[in-house]
C-alpha positions in Angstrom: 55.0 -103.7 58.1 51.6 -105.3 57.0 49.9 -102.1 56.5 49.8 -103.0 52.4 47.6 -105.4 53.0 44.3 -103.1 53.9 45.9 -100.4 51.6 43.3 -98.6 50.1 43.9 -98.5 46.4 41.6 -96.8 43.6 39.1 -99.3 43.2 38.2 -98.4 47.1 34.0 -98.9 47.9 31.9 -95.8 46.7 31.6 -95.5 50.9 35.1 -94.6 51.8 35.5 -97.9 53.0 39.2 -99.5 52.1 38.8 -102.8 50.3 40.8 -105.5 48.6 40.0 -106.1 45.1 39.8 -109.5 44.8 41.9 -112.0 42.8 39.8 -113.7 39.9 39.3 -117.7 40.2 40.1 -120.5 38.2 38.6 -124.2 38.4 41.0 -126.1 41.2 42.6 -129.4 38.8 43.6 -132.5 40.4 47.2 -132.9 40.0 48.1 -136.8 39.8 52.3 -137.8 40.2 52.3 -141.8 39.2 55.5 -143.7 39.6 57.2 -140.4 39.0 61.2 -141.1 38.4 63.6 -138.8 37.2 67.3 -139.9 37.3 70.8 -137.5 36.7 73.3 -139.6 35.6 72.9 -142.5 38.3 71.3 -141.0 41.0 67.4 -140.8 41.3 66.1 -137.0 42.3 62.5 -138.7 42.7 62.8 -142.5 42.9 58.7 -143.7 42.0 57.0 -140.7 43.4 53.2 -141.2 43.8 50.8 -138.6 45.0 47.4 -137.2 44.5 46.7 -133.5 45.3 42.8 -132.8 45.4 41.5 -130.2 43.1 42.0 -126.7 44.9 43.6 -128.7 48.2 46.9 -127.0 49.5 49.8 -129.2 49.8 53.3 -128.6 51.6 56.5 -130.8 50.2 58.9 -130.6 53.5 62.2 -132.3 53.6 66.1 -131.7 53.8 67.6 -129.6 50.5 68.3 -132.5 47.8 65.9 -134.3 48.7 63.9 -134.1 45.2 61.2 -131.2 46.1 62.5 -128.7 43.4 62.6 -131.3 41.0 59.4 -132.7 41.6 57.9 -129.1 40.6 60.6 -129.1 37.9 58.9 -131.9 36.4 55.2 -130.5 37.0 55.5 -127.6 35.3 57.3 -129.0 32.2 60.8 -127.4 32.7 62.4 -131.2 32.9 61.3 -134.7 31.1 60.5 -137.4 34.2 62.6 -140.7 33.3 59.5 -142.8 34.0 56.1 -142.4 35.5 53.6 -140.2 34.9 52.0 -136.3 35.9 48.1 -136.2 35.2 46.5 -132.8 35.8 42.7 -133.9 35.7 42.9 -137.3 34.2 45.0 -135.7 31.5 48.4 -137.0 31.0 51.2 -133.7 31.2 54.3 -135.9 30.9 54.8 -139.5 30.7 56.0 -142.4 28.7 53.7 -141.5 25.9 53.2 -137.8 26.1 54.8 -134.5 26.7 53.2 -131.1 27.0 54.9 -128.1 26.8 55.0 -125.8 30.1 53.0 -123.1 28.6 50.0 -125.5 27.7 49.6 -127.3 31.2 47.7 -124.9 33.4 50.5 -124.1 35.5 52.0 -120.8 37.6 55.7 -121.7 38.8 57.0 -119.2 41.1 61.2 -119.6 41.9 62.7 -118.9 44.5 64.9 -116.3 43.8 61.8 -114.7 41.9 63.4 -114.6 38.6 61.4 -111.0 37.5 63.1 -109.9 34.4 64.9 -106.5 35.0 64.2 -104.6 31.8 60.9 -104.8 31.9 58.9 -102.9 34.4 56.9 -103.9 37.1 53.0 -104.2 35.0 55.4 -105.8 32.1 56.5 -108.3 34.4 53.3 -109.1 35.7 51.3 -109.2 32.7 54.6 -111.7 30.8 52.3 -114.7 31.2 49.6 -113.0 29.3 50.7 -112.6 25.9 47.9 -114.9 24.4 45.5 -111.6 25.2 45.9 -108.6 23.6 48.1 -105.5 24.9 45.7 -103.2 26.5 43.8 -106.6 28.4 47.3 -107.4 29.6 47.8 -104.7 30.9 44.5 -104.0 32.3 45.0 -107.2 34.2 47.9 -107.0 35.2 46.9 -103.7 36.8 43.5 -106.0 39.0 46.9 -108.1 40.3 48.9 -105.3 41.6 46.3 -103.5 43.4 45.3 -106.6 45.1 49.1 -106.8 46.0 49.1 -103.3 46.7 51.7 -102.6 44.4 50.1 -101.0 41.7 51.4 -97.7 42.2 55.2 -98.8 41.4 53.5 -100.3 37.9 55.5 -98.4 35.5 58.8 -98.2 37.8 61.6 -101.3 37.2 62.0 -103.8 39.9 65.1 -102.7 40.8 63.7 -100.2 43.5 61.5 -102.5 44.8 62.2 -104.2 48.4 63.1 -108.3 48.8 59.6 -108.3 49.9 57.9 -105.9 47.3 59.8 -108.1 44.6 58.3 -111.5 46.2 54.6 -109.9 46.0 55.3 -109.2 42.4 56.4 -112.4 41.5 53.6 -113.9 43.4 51.5 -111.6 41.0 53.1 -112.9 38.0 52.6 -116.8 38.3 48.4 -115.8 39.8 47.5 -113.8 36.9 47.2 -116.3 34.6 45.0 -118.0 36.9 46.8 -121.1 36.8 44.6 -124.6 37.2 48.4 -125.6 39.3 49.9 -123.7 41.3 53.5 -124.4 42.1 56.3 -121.8 44.6 59.3 -123.6 45.3 60.7 -122.1 49.1 59.0 -118.9 48.5 59.9 -116.8 51.7 63.0 -118.3 52.4 64.8 -114.9 51.5 62.4 -112.7 53.7 62.9 -111.4 57.2 60.7 -113.0 60.2 58.0 -110.5 60.4 58.2 -109.8 57.0 57.8 -114.1 56.3 54.7 -114.2 58.8 52.6 -111.2 56.8 53.2 -112.7 53.5 52.6 -116.2 54.5 49.4 -115.4 55.5 48.8 -112.7 52.1 49.3 -115.7 49.9 47.5 -118.8 51.6 44.7 -116.2 51.1 45.5 -114.8 47.7 45.7 -118.9 46.8 42.5 -119.4 48.4 40.7 -116.8 46.5 42.3 -118.1 43.1 40.9 -121.6 44.3 44.2 -123.1 42.9 45.8 -126.6 43.6 48.8 -125.7 45.1 52.5 -127.3 45.7 55.2 -125.2 48.2 58.2 -126.5 49.1 59.5 -125.4 51.9 62.4 -126.8 54.5 60.8 -125.2 57.3 58.3 -127.8 59.4 56.8 -124.7 61.2 55.9 -123.1 57.8 54.1 -126.4 56.1 52.6 -126.2 59.6 51.1 -122.8 58.8 50.6 -123.0 54.7 49.2 -126.9 54.3 46.1 -128.5 54.2 48.8 -131.6 54.1 52.4 -132.0 54.4 54.4 -134.4 52.3 57.7 -135.1 53.9 60.2 -136.6 51.4 63.8 -137.8 51.7 65.8 -138.9 49.3 63.3 -138.4 46.5 61.4 -140.9 48.3 57.6 -140.1 49.8 58.5 -141.2 53.5 54.8 -139.3 55.1 51.9 -137.4 54.3 49.1 -136.8 56.3 47.8 -133.3 58.2 50.0 -131.3 60.4 49.0 -132.9 63.0 49.3 -136.4 62.4 52.6 -136.0 61.7 53.7 -134.6 65.0 51.3 -137.1 66.9 52.4 -140.2 65.2 55.4 -140.5 63.1 55.7 -142.8 60.7 59.9 -142.6 61.3 62.2 -140.9 63.5 63.0 -138.8 60.5 59.8 -137.1 60.8 59.7 -136.9 64.4 63.1 -134.8 64.2 61.1 -133.0 62.2 58.4 -131.8 64.0 60.0 -131.9 67.3 63.3 -131.3 69.9 63.3 -135.0 71.3 65.7 -136.9 73.5 66.7 -140.2 72.1 68.1 -142.5 74.3 68.8 -146.1 72.7 66.7 -148.7 74.8 65.9 -152.6 74.7 62.8 -154.1 73.9 61.5 -157.1 76.6 58.2 -158.5 76.1 56.6 -155.9 74.0 57.6 -153.2 76.5 60.3 -151.2 77.6 61.2 -150.6 81.5 62.3 -146.9 82.2 63.2 -145.3 85.2 59.8 -143.3 85.1 57.8 -146.0 84.2 56.6 -149.3 81.9 56.4 -148.4 77.7 54.7 -150.7 75.6 57.0 -151.4 72.4 54.3 -152.8 69.8 55.8 -154.5 66.9 59.4 -154.6 68.2 60.8 -158.5 68.9 61.9 -159.5 72.3 64.7 -157.8 73.1 65.2 -155.4 69.9 67.4 -152.7 70.5 65.1 -149.8 69.9 65.4 -145.7 70.7 63.1 -144.6 73.2 62.6 -140.8 72.3 61.5 -138.0 74.8 60.1 -134.7 73.6 61.6 -131.7 75.3 58.1 -129.9 75.7 56.9 -133.1 77.3 58.9 -132.8 80.2 57.5 -131.0 83.7 60.4 -129.4 85.1 59.8 -127.8 88.6 62.0 -127.3 91.6 62.4 -130.2 94.4 61.1 -128.3 97.1 58.3 -127.7 95.7 57.3 -130.3 93.5 54.2 -129.2 92.1 52.0 -131.7 92.5 54.5 -134.5 90.9 54.3 -137.3 93.4 57.4 -138.7 94.8 56.2 -142.0 92.7 56.2 -140.6 89.2 58.5 -137.5 89.7 62.1 -138.2 88.5 64.9 -136.3 91.1 67.6 -134.7 88.7 69.9 -131.8 88.3 70.2 -128.3 86.0 73.5 -128.4 83.9 72.7 -125.9 81.9 70.3 -123.3 81.4 69.5 -121.2 78.0 67.1 -118.4 77.2 65.3 -118.6 73.9 62.4 -115.9 74.2 59.7 -117.5 74.7 60.6 -120.4 76.0 63.2 -121.9 78.1 65.7 -125.2 77.4 67.6 -126.7 80.1 69.7 -129.6 80.2 69.0 -131.5 82.9 71.0 -134.8 84.8 68.3 -137.1 85.7 68.4 -140.0 88.6 68.4 -143.6 86.0 69.6 -141.9 82.6 72.8 -142.4 81.7 72.9 -139.3 79.8 70.9 -135.6 80.6 67.8 -134.9 79.6 66.9 -131.6 77.4 63.3 -129.9 78.7 61.5 -127.0 77.1 59.5 -125.1 79.8 57.6 -121.2 79.1 59.9 -118.6 80.1 58.3 -117.6 83.0 59.9 -120.7 85.0 63.1 -119.5 86.0 65.2 -122.6 87.6 69.3 -121.0 88.1 72.4 -123.7 86.9 73.0 -126.1 89.5 69.3 -126.0 91.0 67.9 -129.7 92.3 64.5 -129.9 90.6 61.7 -132.6 89.9 61.0 -133.6 86.1 57.4 -135.6 85.5 57.6 -136.9 82.0 54.4 -137.5 80.4 53.5 -140.8 78.4 52.1 -139.5 75.9 54.8 -137.4 74.6 56.9 -140.9 74.4 57.7 -142.0 71.3 59.1 -145.8 70.5 61.0 -146.3 67.4 62.8 -149.4 66.1 67.1 -149.2 65.7 66.7 -148.3 62.1 64.0 -145.3 63.1 61.2 -147.0 60.7 58.4 -148.6 62.0 57.4 -151.6 60.7 53.8 -151.6 62.2 
């Protein structure tokens, strides 16, 4: 499926060793959102959103549908005007109360979710669409070069309807990249692709972005995709920035229960704080920043629970192991998800283990919970410290 990544093109070396053409580099730009607001009627699609994207950085916007991700791209590209705040590219205000630059003057490339290829134009004409400032032959030459880069130059004079979904995705990417934008915006570019093709296209798209050095903002609602692609992830909800950081930061130190749910499967258990701690069946857990007697949510990652058959406790001593019984087991390919009734808990725990472990329904088991995989949140799900 991914052979096109290394296909020999017309620009192969004289030694006969295939090589990929490289995309032309651009000058990376800093992208700044300063207290940006976008209102539709009485609803804030963007609610005082502030963020600085460093030159050449790849940032993934992650959040549920309707949280403002696409709206942020549209006001950045100049398709819509912000209601308030400012957007700056390299300290130049491109949208704000005092200034609004037209989309074609911003040096911003935008790749739509549905690719938006023009059916009446050939593929090379689609790619060259953003090169109108160049003479016709120069624009065609640049378009052919980027088509070679994505392995589709042989389709240059065909029309988009003959292409598969993955090929159309590559054409849309080539069209967005060929003007060498300082800022590249991508709206869920892989959502319409099957799993295998999606993985290959993610790798190739990231490689192309790195070559062009464009500052990039990619919209997704898949946490794993955001972790694969982003230098940094920005989590959004209801038009606001909830948390930003590297994938490791958001996974290990989520600021809200909402973020924890995005990045891992968790068991959520109601608890009460007693003198800065929560007493659980597996031991005492610190609950810093929560008042005595406050309600809390104890979160245990499904992958943070060790599970062994009760006859051989796998090295877990009786002092730390909890007895349980398997109520259900679901094979998930590389993992098995168990539902286990556990001594001391009012509700079953869900446990994910490697697929090699086979424990049948009704089996008695012993569990060990890794304290590093336990998170505590106040009952409203938002940490205050």
